[in-house]
C-alpha positions in Angstrom: -43.7 -68.9 -61.7 -44.1 -65.1 -61.0 -40.7 -63.5 -60.1 -41.6 -60.7 -57.8 -38.0 -59.3 -58.1 -39.0 -58.1 -61.6 -41.5 -55.6 -60.0 -38.4 -53.2 -59.5 -35.7 -54.7 -61.8 -32.1 -54.3 -60.8 -29.7 -51.9 -62.8 -26.1 -52.5 -63.4 -23.6 -50.0 -62.0 -22.4 -49.0 -65.6 -26.1 -48.4 -66.6 -26.7 -46.2 -63.5 -23.6 -44.2 -64.2 -24.6 -43.8 -67.9 -28.1 -42.4 -67.0 -26.9 -40.2 -64.2 -24.2 -38.5 -66.5 -26.7 -37.7 -69.0 -29.7 -37.3 -66.8 -32.4 -35.3 -68.5 -36.1 -35.3 -67.5 -37.0 -34.9 -71.1 -35.3 -38.0 -72.2 -36.0 -40.7 -69.7 -35.4 -44.3 -70.7 -37.8 -47.2 -69.8 -35.4 -48.9 -67.4 -35.1 -45.6 -65.4 -39.0 -45.4 -65.3 -39.1 -49.0 -64.1 -36.6 -48.3 -61.2 -35.4 -44.7 -60.8 -33.9 -45.1 -57.4 -30.3 -46.1 -58.2 -30.1 -43.2 -60.5 -31.4 -40.9 -57.9 -28.8 -42.3 -55.4 -26.0 -41.5 -57.8 -27.2 -38.0 -58.3 -27.8 -37.4 -54.7 -24.2 -38.6 -53.8 -22.3 -36.9 -56.7 -24.5 -34.1 -58.2 -27.2 -33.2 -55.7 -28.1 -29.9 -57.5 -27.9 -31.0 -61.1 -28.2 -28.3 -63.9 -30.3 -29.8 -66.5 -29.9 -29.4 -70.3 -32.8 -27.0 -70.4 -31.2 -24.8 -67.7 -33.5 -26.0 -64.9 -32.1 -27.5 -61.7 -32.9 -31.1 -60.3 -32.6 -31.4 -56.4 -32.2 -34.8 -54.7 -31.2 -34.3 -51.0 -33.8 -34.1 -48.2 -32.2 -31.1 -46.6 -32.3 -29.2 -49.9 -35.9 -30.0 -50.5 -36.8 -29.2 -46.9 -35.1 -25.8 -47.3 -36.9 -25.0 -50.5 -40.3 -26.1 -49.1 -39.7 -23.8 -46.0 -38.7 -20.7 -48.0 -41.8 -19.7 -49.8 -40.7 -16.2 -50.1 -37.7 -17.1 -52.4 -39.2 -20.2 -54.0 -42.6 -19.7 -55.8 -45.1 -22.4 -56.7 -46.7 -20.3 -59.4 -46.2 -22.2 -62.7 -47.5 -19.6 -65.2 -44.0 -19.0 -66.6 -43.3 -22.8 -67.1 -46.8 -23.7 -68.2 -47.3 -20.9 -70.8 -45.1 -22.4 -73.5 -45.9 -26.1 -72.4 -49.8 -25.8 -72.9 -50.3 -22.5 -74.5 -51.8 -19.6 -72.6 -55.4 -19.9 -74.0 -55.6 -23.7 -73.5 -57.9 -25.5 -70.9 -54.9 -27.2 -69.4 -53.2 -23.8 -68.8 -56.3 -22.3 -67.3 -56.7 -25.3 -64.9 -53.2 -25.7 -63.7 -52.6 -22.0 -63.2 -55.8 -21.6 -61.2 -55.5 -24.7 -58.9 -54.3 -24.6 -55.3 -51.1 -26.5 -55.7 -49.5 -24.3 -58.5 -50.2 -20.9 -56.8 -48.9 -18.7 -54.2 -50.7 -16.4 -51.7 -53.3 -14.9 -51.8 -55.2 -17.5 -53.9 -53.4 -20.4 -52.2 -54.2 -19.1 -48.8 -57.9 -18.5 -49.6 -58.5 -22.0 -51.2 -56.5 -23.9 -48.7 -58.3 -22.3 -45.8 -61.7 -23.2 -47.4 -60.7 -26.8 -48.1 -59.2 -27.3 -44.7 -62.4 -26.1 -43.1 -64.2 -29.1 -44.6 -61.4 -31.6 -43.7 -61.3 -31.1 -40.0 -60.3 -34.0 -37.8 -63.9 -34.5 -36.7 -65.1 -34.5 -40.4 -62.5 -37.0 -41.4 -63.3 -39.2 -38.5 -67.1 -39.2 -39.5 -66.0 -40.4 -43.0 -64.5 -43.6 -41.7 -67.7 -45.7 -41.3 -68.8 -45.0 -44.9 -65.3 -45.8 -46.1 -65.1 -49.1 -44.3 -68.5 -50.0 -45.8 -67.4 -49.1 -49.4 -64.1 -51.0 -48.9 -66.0 -54.0 -47.6 -68.3 -54.0 -50.6 -65.4 -54.0 -52.9 -63.8 -56.9 -51.0 -67.0 -58.8 -51.3 -67.0 -58.4 -55.0 -63.3 -59.5 -55.2 -64.1 -62.6 -53.0 -67.0 -63.5 -55.3 -64.7 -63.7 -58.2 -61.7 -65.3 -56.4 -59.6 -62.1 -57.3 -59.3 -59.5 -59.8 -57.1 -56.4 -60.6 -55.6 -54.6 -57.5 -55.7 -51.3 -59.3 -58.8 -51.3 -61.5 -61.1 -53.3 -59.1 -59.9 -51.9 -55.8 -57.3 -49.1 -55.3 -58.7 -46.7 -57.8 -62.3 -47.2 -56.9 -61.8 -46.0 -53.3 -60.5 -42.4 -53.8 -62.9 -41.6 -56.6 -65.8 -42.4 -54.3 -64.3 -40.5 -51.4 -63.7 -37.3 -53.6 -67.1 -37.9 -55.0 -68.6 -37.9 -51.6 -66.7 -34.7 -50.6 -67.9 -32.8 -53.7 -71.4 -34.4 -53.5 -71.1 -36.1 -57.0 -73.9 -38.6 -57.4 -72.6 -42.1 -57.7 -74.3 -42.5 -61.1 -72.1 -39.6 -62.4 -68.7 -40.9 -61.2 -67.7 -43.2 -64.0 -65.7 -40.7 -66.0 -63.9 -39.1 -63.0 -60.9 -41.5 -63.2 -60.4 -41.0 -66.9 -60.6 -37.3 -66.6 -58.1 -37.3 -63.7 -55.6 -39.6 -65.4 -55.7 -37.4 -68.5 -55.2 -34.0 -66.8 -52.4 -35.3 -64.5 -50.7 -37.2 -67.4 -50.3 -33.7 -68.9 -47.9 -32.7 -66.0 -45.3 -35.2 -67.1 -41.9 -33.6 -68.1 -42.6 -34.2 -71.8 -46.1 -33.5 -73.2 -47.0 -35.4 -76.3 -49.7 -34.1 -78.7 -52.0 -37.1 -77.6 -51.5 -36.2 -73.8 -52.3 -32.5 -74.6 -55.3 -33.3 -76.6 -56.7 -35.8 -73.9 -55.9 -33.4 -71.1 -57.6 -30.5 -72.8 -60.6 -32.4 -73.6 -60.9 -33.8 -70.0 -60.7 -30.3 -68.5 -63.5 -29.0 -70.8 -65.7 -32.1 -70.1 -65.2 -31.8 -66.4 -66.0 -28.0 -66.5 -69.2 -28.8 -68.4 -70.3 -31.3 -65.7 -69.3 -29.0 -62.9 -71.4 -26.1 -64.2 -74.5 -28.2 -63.7 -73.4 -29.6 -60.2 -72.4 -26.1 -58.9 -75.7 -24.6 -60.2 -77.5 -27.3 -58.3 -75.6 -26.9 -55.1 -76.2 -23.1 -55.2 -79.8 -23.8 -55.2 -79.7 -26.7 -52.6 -76.6 -26.0 -50.4 -75.4 -28.6 -47.9 -73.7 -28.4 -44.6 -70.4 -26.4 -45.2 -68.8 -28.3 -42.5 -69.1 -31.6 -44.4 -69.5 -30.7 -48.1 -66.4 -29.2 -49.7 -68.3 -27.8 -52.7 -70.8 -25.9 -50.5 -67.9 -24.4 -48.6 -66.1 -23.4 -51.7 -69.2 -21.8 -53.2 -70.1 -19.9 -49.9 -66.5 -18.9 -49.0 -65.6 -17.5 -45.6 -68.3 -15.5 -43.9 -67.5 -11.9 -44.5 -64.4 -12.8 -46.4 -63.4 -13.1 -50.1 -65.2 -15.4 -52.4 -63.7 -17.5 -55.1 -64.4 -16.4 -58.6 -66.4 -18.8 -60.7 -63.2 -19.9 -62.6 -61.3 -20.4 -59.4 -64.2 -22.4 -58.0 -64.4 -24.7 -60.9 -60.7 -25.3 -61.4 -60.2 -26.1 -57.8 -63.0 -28.7 -57.9 -61.0 -30.4 -60.6 -57.8 -30.1 -58.6 -59.6 -31.8 -55.7 -60.4 -34.8 -57.8 -56.9 -34.9 -59.2 -55.0 -34.4 -55.9 -57.0 -37.0 -54.0 -57.3 -39.6 -56.8 -54.2 -40.8 -58.4 -51.8 -40.3 -55.5 -54.1 -42.3 -53.2 -54.7 -45.0 -55.8 -50.8 -45.3 -56.1 -50.5 -45.4 -52.3 -52.8 -48.4 -52.0 -51.6 -50.3 -55.1 -48.0 -49.6 -54.3 -48.4 -50.9 -50.8 -50.2 -54.1 -51.6 -47.7 -54.9 -54.4 -44.7 -54.0 -52.2 -45.9 -56.4 -49.4 -46.0 -59.1 -52.0 -42.3 -58.3 -52.9 -41.4 -58.3 -49.2 -43.1 -61.3 -47.6 -41.3 -60.7 -44.3 -42.9 -57.3 -44.0 -46.4 -58.6 -45.1 -46.2 -61.3 -42.3 -45.1 -58.8 -39.7 -48.0 -56.5 -40.6 -50.5 -59.4 -40.6 -49.2 -60.7 -37.3 -49.5 -57.2 -35.8 -52.9 -56.7 -37.0 -54.1 -60.1 -35.7 -52.4 -59.6 -32.4 -54.1 -56.2 -31.8 -57.3 -56.7 -33.8 -59.4 -55.7 -30.8 -57.5 -52.5 -30.1 -58.4 -49.8 -32.5 -55.7 -47.4 -31.2 -52.9 -49.8 -31.5 -54.1 -51.1 -34.9 -54.4 -47.5 -36.2 -50.8 -46.7 -35.2 -49.5 -49.9 -36.8 -51.2 -49.2 -40.0 -50.3 -45.5 -39.9 -46.7 -46.5 -39.6 -47.1 -48.9 -42.5 -48.8 -46.3 -44.8 -46.0 -43.8 -44.0 -43.3 -46.3 -44.9 -45.1 -47.2 -48.2 -45.2 -43.4 -49.1 -41.6 -43.1 -48.3 -40.4 -46.2 -50.1 -42.5 -45.8 -53.2 -43.6 -42.1 -53.2 -46.9 -41.7 -55.1 -45.8 -38.3 -56.2 -42.1 -38.4 -57.1 -41.6 -34.8 -58.4 -42.4 -31.3 -57.3 -41.7 -27.8 -58.7 -40.6 -24.4 -57.7 -39.3 -21.2 -59.4 -36.6 -19.0 -57.7 -37.9 -15.4 -57.5 -34.5 -14.1 -56.7 -30.9 -15.3 -57.3 -29.9 -17.8 -54.5 -27.5 -20.6 -53.6 -28.3 -24.2 -52.9 -25.5 -26.6 -51.8 -22.9 -24.2 -53.1 -24.6 -24.0 -56.7 -25.6 -20.4 -57.7 -29.1 -20.3 -59.2 -30.3 -17.2 -61.1 -33.5 -15.3 -60.5 -36.2 -17.1 -62.5 -34.6 -20.6 -62.3 -36.9 -23.5 -62.5 -36.4 -26.2 -59.9 -37.6 -29.9 -59.8 -37.8 -31.3 -56.3 -37.2 -35.0 -56.4 -39.3 -36.3 -53.6 -38.6 -39.9 -54.5 -34.7 -39.3 -54.1 -35.2 -37.3 -50.9 -37.3 -40.0 -49.3 -34.3 -42.5 -49.6 -31.7 -40.0 -48.4 -29.1 -42.0 -46.2 -28.5 -38.7 -44.3 -32.0 -39.0 -42.9 -33.1 -42.6 -43.2 -31.3 -45.6 -41.8 -31.1 -48.3 -44.4 -33.0 -46.1 -46.9 -33.3 -48.8 -49.5 -35.0 -51.3 -47.1 -38.8 -51.6 -46.8 -39.4 -51.3 -43.0 -43.1 -50.9 -42.0 -42.1 -50.1 -38.4 -39.7 -47.4 -39.3 -39.5 -44.7 -36.8 -38.9 -41.8 -37.0 -40.1 -41.5 -40.7 -39.6 -37.9 -41.9 -40.7 -38.6 -45.6 -41.8 -35.7 -47.8 -44.4 -37.5 -49.6 -47.0 -35.0 -48.5 -44.6 -32.0 -49.1 -43.6 -29.7 -46.3 -44.4 -26.1 -45.3 -47.2 -23.9 -46.4 -47.8 -26.3 -49.4 -48.1 -29.5 -47.4 -50.9 -31.7 -48.7 -54.1 -30.4 -47.2 -55.6 -33.9 -47.6 -52.9 -35.8 -45.8 -55.0 -37.1 -43.0 -57.8 -38.2 -45.4 -55.1 -40.0 -47.5 -53.7 -41.8 -44.4 -57.2 -42.8 -43.4 -58.0 -44.3 -47.0 -54.6 -46.1 -46.9 -55.2 -47.6 -43.4 -58.7 -48.8 -44.1 -58.0 -50.1 -47.6 -54.8 -52.0 -46.9 -55.7 -53.0 -43.4 -59.1 -54.6 -44.4 -57.7 -56.1 -47.5 -55.0 -58.0 -45.6 -57.4 -59.2 -43.0 -59.9 -60.5 -45.7 -57.2 -61.9 -48.0 -54.3 -63.0 -46.0 -53.1 -65.4 -48.7 -53.6 -63.1 -51.7 -51.0 -63.4 -54.5 -50.2 -61.6 -57.7 -50.9 -63.8 -60.6 -49.1 -61.8 -63.3 -46.4 -59.2 -63.4 -47.9 -55.9 -62.5 -47.9 -53.2 -65.2 -46.4 -49.8 -64.2 -47.9 -46.4 -65.2 -44.6 -45.6 -67.0 -44.5 -42.0 -65.6 -41.8 -40.0 -64.0 -44.0 -37.7 -61.8 -46.6 -40.1 -60.4 -45.3 -43.6 -59.5 -47.8 -46.5 -59.6 -49.3 -49.3 -61.4 -52.0 -49.5 -64.1 -52.8 -53.2 -63.6 -52.0 -55.8 -61.1 -53.9 -59.1 -61.4 -54.2 -61.1 -58.3 -56.0 -64.1 -56.6 -57.4 -64.1 -53.2 -55.7 -67.2 -52.1 
């Protein structure tokens, strides 16, 4: 019999205290990666601004993260100082991660974000819904024909790859390597970079750049509607405004794939697996969908609430980073100028100062001030699209397979920054 409690295994109080006392992102044990939340709770309660062995600082309180997110003048997102020794200045990974939207400050961040947001308007996202529904239903048909499959490989990961592929205008026949490239490039963001991860990440950046050169050249010759096609919009830039350099253009196309792929895969996979571990919440959601199936507005609200709780409870992206540009003080702890800061989103999203019963999975939770999409000027540009993907994927899956069940223990990705699963075999009934 499958014991769903093993999805997030318990940890003894002694073990929690031991890990918290020696906490170091560069040396994370397997039991922490399986369930980091008890350690996060201990740090949040007793050492919310922890100085790490390497001299950086680890923040776990919701209020502290929000304050750092708000103060972009003091806390920089530019990662060149940190990434230079990690990747090597001449490496493809360094060139990519120091040119992309998420690891930059204005003016590059402002220019790129404005261009991307121009193609992700409310109207544009609404117009994506029908195509997304059709793609999800096609995946569900395939799963039904086989009586099940893998929640991650056969369902959750396929959806964002197609959505981002559509946004960039990548032909369906060219999408097969996108997931592999993304996993390798994002895997290189883990606190400790192995030689194997570095090699795979650098190779993936180069392979994707080779592909994008052909794609961009074709789009320059055959531009599409910039209100719908992100690549055309990035190429053309703002009328009368600055244009992206060729390097900025290429690297932010890679960023779009990465930003929209693994986090959304994790959202869908984490949600469907969490529902299996919390059958009361699964039944509540299914009953709510059945009761309001004819009311799209109510159904959207129910599913949006569920998606936000999934993001809070199992944050797809657990860690963020900033660098203090000047000496500052957080929670009474003095940080020198240049201090590197890790923002623990996974800990902040279970802060009892903000969330009632933070360790409980409650799909109807309101309010829900989670930080899964960040906050402030760097708040995720694609948050509305991610919510749409989560609503459609999870909602239609539950309506199609109300009796689905995991048939083996799901396999976690084993990473600290991005929390999700690699495999989750299931049967439709």
